[in-house]
C-alpha positions in Angstrom: 31.6 -4.1 -9.1 28.4 -5.5 -7.5 28.7 -9.2 -6.7 26.4 -11.5 -8.6 23.7 -13.0 -6.3 24.0 -16.8 -5.7 20.2 -16.9 -6.3 17.9 -14.2 -7.5 14.1 -14.2 -8.1 12.5 -11.3 -9.8 8.7 -10.6 -10.1 8.0 -14.3 -9.4 4.4 -15.3 -9.8 3.2 -18.8 -8.9 -0.3 -20.3 -8.7 -2.0 -23.7 -8.3 -4.6 -23.8 -11.2 -6.5 -20.5 -11.1 -5.5 -19.8 -7.5 -2.5 -17.4 -7.2 0.0 -18.2 -4.4 3.0 -15.9 -4.9 2.4 -12.4 -6.1 5.6 -10.9 -7.6 8.3 -12.0 -5.2 11.7 -10.2 -5.5 14.6 -11.7 -3.5 18.3 -11.9 -4.0 20.6 -14.0 -1.8 24.4 -13.3 -1.7 27.0 -16.1 -2.0 27.5 -17.7 1.4 24.4 -16.0 2.9 22.0 -17.9 5.1 18.4 -16.6 4.6 15.4 -17.8 6.6 12.0 -17.5 5.1 9.6 -17.0 8.0 5.8 -17.2 7.9 2.7 -18.9 9.0 1.1 -21.9 7.2 -0.2 -21.0 3.8 1.8 -17.8 3.3 3.7 -19.3 0.3 7.1 -19.9 1.8 7.3 -23.6 0.8 5.9 -22.8 -2.6 8.7 -20.3 -3.1 11.3 -22.9 -2.1 9.8 -25.6 -4.4 9.7 -23.1 -7.3 13.3 -22.2 -6.8 14.2 -26.0 -6.7 12.2 -26.6 -9.9 9.4 -28.8 -8.4 6.8 -26.1 -9.0 6.4 -24.2 -12.2 6.2 -20.4 -12.1 3.7 -18.5 -14.2 5.9 -15.4 -14.6 9.2 -14.0 -13.4 12.9 -15.0 -13.5 14.9 -17.4 -11.3 18.7 -16.8 -11.7 21.3 -19.0 -10.2 24.7 -17.2 -10.3 23.3 -15.0 -13.1 21.9 -17.9 -15.2 18.2 -18.1 -15.6 17.1 -21.6 -14.6 13.3 -21.0 -14.5 12.7 -23.4 -17.4 15.2 -26.1 -16.3 14.2 -29.3 -14.6 15.3 -29.8 -11.0 18.2 -32.1 -11.9 19.7 -29.4 -14.1 19.8 -26.6 -11.5 22.6 -27.9 -9.2 20.3 -27.1 -6.2 19.9 -29.5 -3.3 16.8 -29.7 -1.0 16.4 -31.1 2.5 12.8 -32.0 3.3 10.8 -32.0 6.5 10.0 -35.7 6.1 13.7 -36.7 5.4 12.7 -38.4 2.1 15.3 -41.1 2.5 15.3 -44.5 0.7 14.3 -46.9 3.5 15.8 -50.0 1.7 19.2 -48.3 1.4 22.1 -47.9 3.9 23.5 -44.6 5.0 26.2 -44.9 2.3 23.6 -45.6 -0.3 21.4 -42.6 0.6 24.2 -40.0 1.0 25.9 -41.2 -2.2 22.7 -41.4 -4.3 23.1 -38.0 -6.0 26.7 -38.7 -6.8 25.8 -42.1 -8.4 23.2 -40.4 -10.5 25.9 -38.0 -11.8 28.1 -40.9 -12.8 30.7 -40.5 -10.1 32.9 -43.7 -9.9 32.2 -45.9 -6.9 35.6 -45.4 -5.1 35.1 -41.6 -5.4 31.5 -41.9 -4.1 32.7 -43.7 -1.0 35.5 -41.2 -0.4 33.2 -38.2 -0.7 30.5 -39.8 1.4 33.1 -40.6 4.1 34.1 -36.9 4.2 30.5 -35.8 4.5 29.7 -38.3 7.2 32.7 -37.2 9.2 31.4 -33.6 9.1 28.0 -34.8 10.4 29.4 -37.1 13.1 28.1 -40.1 11.3 31.3 -41.9 10.6 31.1 -45.7 11.1 27.4 -45.8 10.2 28.0 -46.3 6.4 26.5 -49.8 6.3 23.6 -49.2 8.7 20.0 -49.1 7.3 18.4 -45.6 7.7 15.4 -47.3 9.3 17.7 -48.2 12.2 18.7 -44.6 12.9 17.2 -42.0 15.3 15.3 -39.0 13.9 18.3 -36.7 14.4 20.6 -39.2 12.6 18.1 -39.5 9.7 18.0 -35.7 9.3 21.8 -35.6 9.3 21.8 -38.3 6.5 19.3 -36.2 4.5 21.6 -33.1 5.0 24.6 -35.2 4.0 22.9 -36.4 0.8 22.3 -32.7 -0.1 25.8 -31.6 0.7 27.5 -34.5 -1.0 26.8 -33.2 -4.5 28.4 -29.8 -3.6 25.3 -27.8 -4.7 25.4 -24.1 -5.6 22.4 -23.6 -3.3 21.0 -25.6 -0.4 17.3 -25.4 0.3 15.9 -26.4 3.7 12.2 -27.0 4.0 11.4 -27.0 7.8 13.9 -29.9 8.2 13.8 -29.7 12.1 10.1 -29.6 12.8 9.7 -33.4 13.2 12.4 -33.6 15.9 12.1 -33.2 19.6 13.1 -29.9 21.2 16.6 -30.9 22.4 17.7 -32.5 19.1 16.2 -29.6 17.2 18.4 -27.1 19.1 21.4 -29.3 18.6 20.9 -29.7 14.8 20.2 -26.0 14.5 23.7 -25.3 15.8 25.3 -28.0 13.7 23.7 -26.8 10.5 24.8 -23.2 11.2 28.4 -24.3 12.1 28.6 -26.4 8.9 27.4 -23.4 6.8 30.0 -21.1 8.4 32.7 -23.8 7.8 31.8 -24.7 4.2 30.4 -21.3 3.1 27.4 -22.7 1.2 24.5 -20.5 0.3 21.2 -21.6 2.1 17.6 -20.7 2.1 15.8 -22.1 5.2 12.0 -22.2 5.4 10.5 -22.3 8.9 7.5 -21.1 11.0 9.7 -21.1 14.1 10.7 -17.5 14.9 13.5 -18.5 17.3 14.9 -20.9 14.7 15.1 -18.2 12.1 16.5 -15.6 14.5 19.4 -17.9 15.7 20.4 -19.4 12.3 19.9 -16.7 9.7 22.0 -13.8 8.5 18.8 -12.3 7.1 15.1 -13.0 7.7 12.4 -12.7 5.1 8.9 -12.5 6.6 6.1 -13.6 4.2 2.4 -12.9 4.4 -0.2 -14.0 1.9 2.2 -14.7 -1.0 4.2 -11.4 -0.5 7.3 -10.4 1.3 6.2 -8.3 4.3 9.7 -7.3 5.5 13.3 -8.5 5.0 16.4 -7.6 6.9 18.9 -8.7 9.6 17.2 -10.6 12.5 17.7 -7.8 15.0 16.3 -5.2 12.6 13.1 -7.1 11.9 12.7 -8.0 15.6 13.3 -4.4 16.9 11.9 -2.4 14.0 8.9 -4.2 12.4 7.5 -2.2 9.6 3.8 -3.2 10.0 1.3 -4.5 12.6 1.5 -8.0 10.9 5.3 -8.2 11.3 5.2 -6.8 14.8 2.6 -9.4 15.9 4.4 -12.2 14.0 7.7 -11.4 15.7 6.1 -11.7 19.1 4.6 -8.3 19.9 1.1 -9.7 20.2 -0.2 -7.4 23.0 -2.0 -4.2 21.8 -3.0 -1.0 23.4 -4.9 2.0 21.9 -3.2 5.3 22.4 -3.5 8.9 21.2 -0.5 10.9 19.8 -0.5 14.7 19.6 2.3 16.8 18.1 4.4 19.0 20.3 6.9 21.7 19.3 9.6 19.1 20.1 8.5 15.5 19.8 5.0 14.3 20.7 2.7 13.7 23.6 1.3 10.2 24.1 -1.9 9.7 26.0 -3.9 6.7 27.1 -7.5 6.8 28.5 -8.1 9.8 30.7 -4.5 10.1 32.0 -2.4 13.1 31.3 -0.4 12.8 28.0 3.3 12.0 28.4 5.8 14.0 26.4 8.2 11.9 24.3 11.1 12.9 22.0 10.7 9.8 19.8 8.9 9.4 16.5 5.3 8.3 16.2 2.4 8.7 13.9 0.1 11.5 15.0 -3.5 10.7 15.9 -5.1 7.4 17.1 -2.4 4.7 17.2 -2.2 1.1 18.2 0.9 0.1 20.3 2.2 -3.5 19.8 4.5 -4.9 22.4 6.0 -8.2 23.7 5.3 -9.7 27.1 8.9 -9.1 28.2 8.5 -5.3 27.6 6.0 -4.9 30.4 7.2 -4.5 34.0 5.4 -4.3 37.3 5.4 -1.0 39.2 3.4 1.1 41.7 -0.1 1.8 40.3 0.3 5.6 40.8 3.9 5.8 39.5 4.7 8.6 37.0 7.9 7.9 35.1 9.5 9.8 32.2 9.3 7.9 28.9 6.9 5.3 30.1 3.2 4.6 30.4 2.0 3.2 33.7 -1.5 1.6 33.6 -3.2 0.8 37.0 -4.4 -2.8 37.4 -4.4 -5.8 39.7 -2.9 -9.3 39.8 -5.6 -11.6 38.4 -3.6 -14.9 38.3 -0.1 -16.2 39.1 2.0 -19.1 38.0 5.6 -20.2 38.8 7.3 -21.8 35.7 10.7 -21.7 37.4 13.1 -18.9 38.1 10.4 -16.2 38.2 6.6 -15.7 38.6 4.3 -15.2 35.6 1.5 -12.9 36.4 -1.7 -12.0 34.6 -2.5 -8.4 35.1 -6.1 -7.3 34.7 -6.6 -3.8 33.4 -10.3 -3.2 32.8 -11.4 -6.1 30.7 -7.9 -6.7 29.3 -5.3 -9.1 30.6 -1.5 -8.8 30.1 1.2 -11.2 31.0 4.2 -10.0 33.0 7.1 -11.9 34.6 8.6 -10.8 37.9 10.9 -12.4 40.5 8.7 -11.2 43.4 5.9 -13.1 45.0 2.6 -11.1 44.9 -0.8 -12.0 46.2 -3.8 -12.2 43.9 -5.8 -8.9 43.7 -2.6 -6.9 44.6 -2.9 -3.4 43.0 0.0 -2.9 40.5 1.0 -0.7 37.7 1.8 -2.1 34.3 4.9 -0.1 33.1 5.4 0.2 29.4 8.6 2.0 28.1 7.5 4.1 25.1 10.8 3.3 23.3 9.9 -0.4 23.4 6.4 0.0 21.8 5.8 -0.4 18.1 3.3 2.3 17.2 1.2 2.2 14.0 -1.9 4.2 12.9 -5.1 2.6 14.2 -7.0 0.7 11.5 -9.7 3.3 11.5 -7.1 6.1 11.0 -4.6 4.8 8.5 -4.0 8.3 7.2 -2.1 9.4 10.3 1.2 11.4 9.7 4.5 11.1 11.5 5.8 13.7 13.8 
């Protein structure tokens, strides 16, 4: 028997006035799953979260919480908690008052509120701060209080709207780990909205990449990172370097050529015809400019600039009028001839924009 999703949206359409924002979103999240919605500003990820929470009205589609359609219910009737980017704490209240706020609204007796708040604060390493005003807390402590307020009501679904983006890098990494540890320990279902790729990769069981109000790709972090299904996803996941190639069919596999160099036989899969290769900086390596290696393209160039960020050198390699970034432990002089080695298996190949009709070998 198939398990009922903790939250499911089907054909969800949302707009602001006459401007459509979400275009038929389909997404199901399993009980206990941590899903990260990843995308750039304006892609609709926060609108999706707010619509699930009930703060934004949908124009079409269903929102089911454990099989029950809640699309027409107000936020307080959905048993969904949301943690905001701006904390959204009551500044005149203490930690106890803020964390216990949702429980008091539900009519929970005061002794029980204090007991449950105490349990939550212990989980968040905030014990002893019950009577402190939230205005006297650090940013990391305030975000823990906001998380505690959400968890105190024992929601069916926890929504996180870029809750770490206002924190400095060290605290952000620490809270990232704490939230994931809590989720593993308590088993709650969570949807986390972020524009930070590393944050999504390290926290989520599954990543959903959004683009212009649609889901571009969804899957486990490693799958989306290693096998992007489109140029947009490849670029968004860090493969921002591009290179134009030509792919020809062979009896076994394909031959990949670049410029006037001899094509390189390859047994992998690639669309035939003009293609654009997308790759991350860490894929490129430095080699001899005249190297010929099986399964790799070597482009001759020269060292155009050099920096030392610590632990390695970062080089800018000029190839014609293009520049590519490569890291290497060796010290190389400027203008040194080098070869930019690109393993074919590490390239994401898509038909060139002018040749979208290319076929796969």
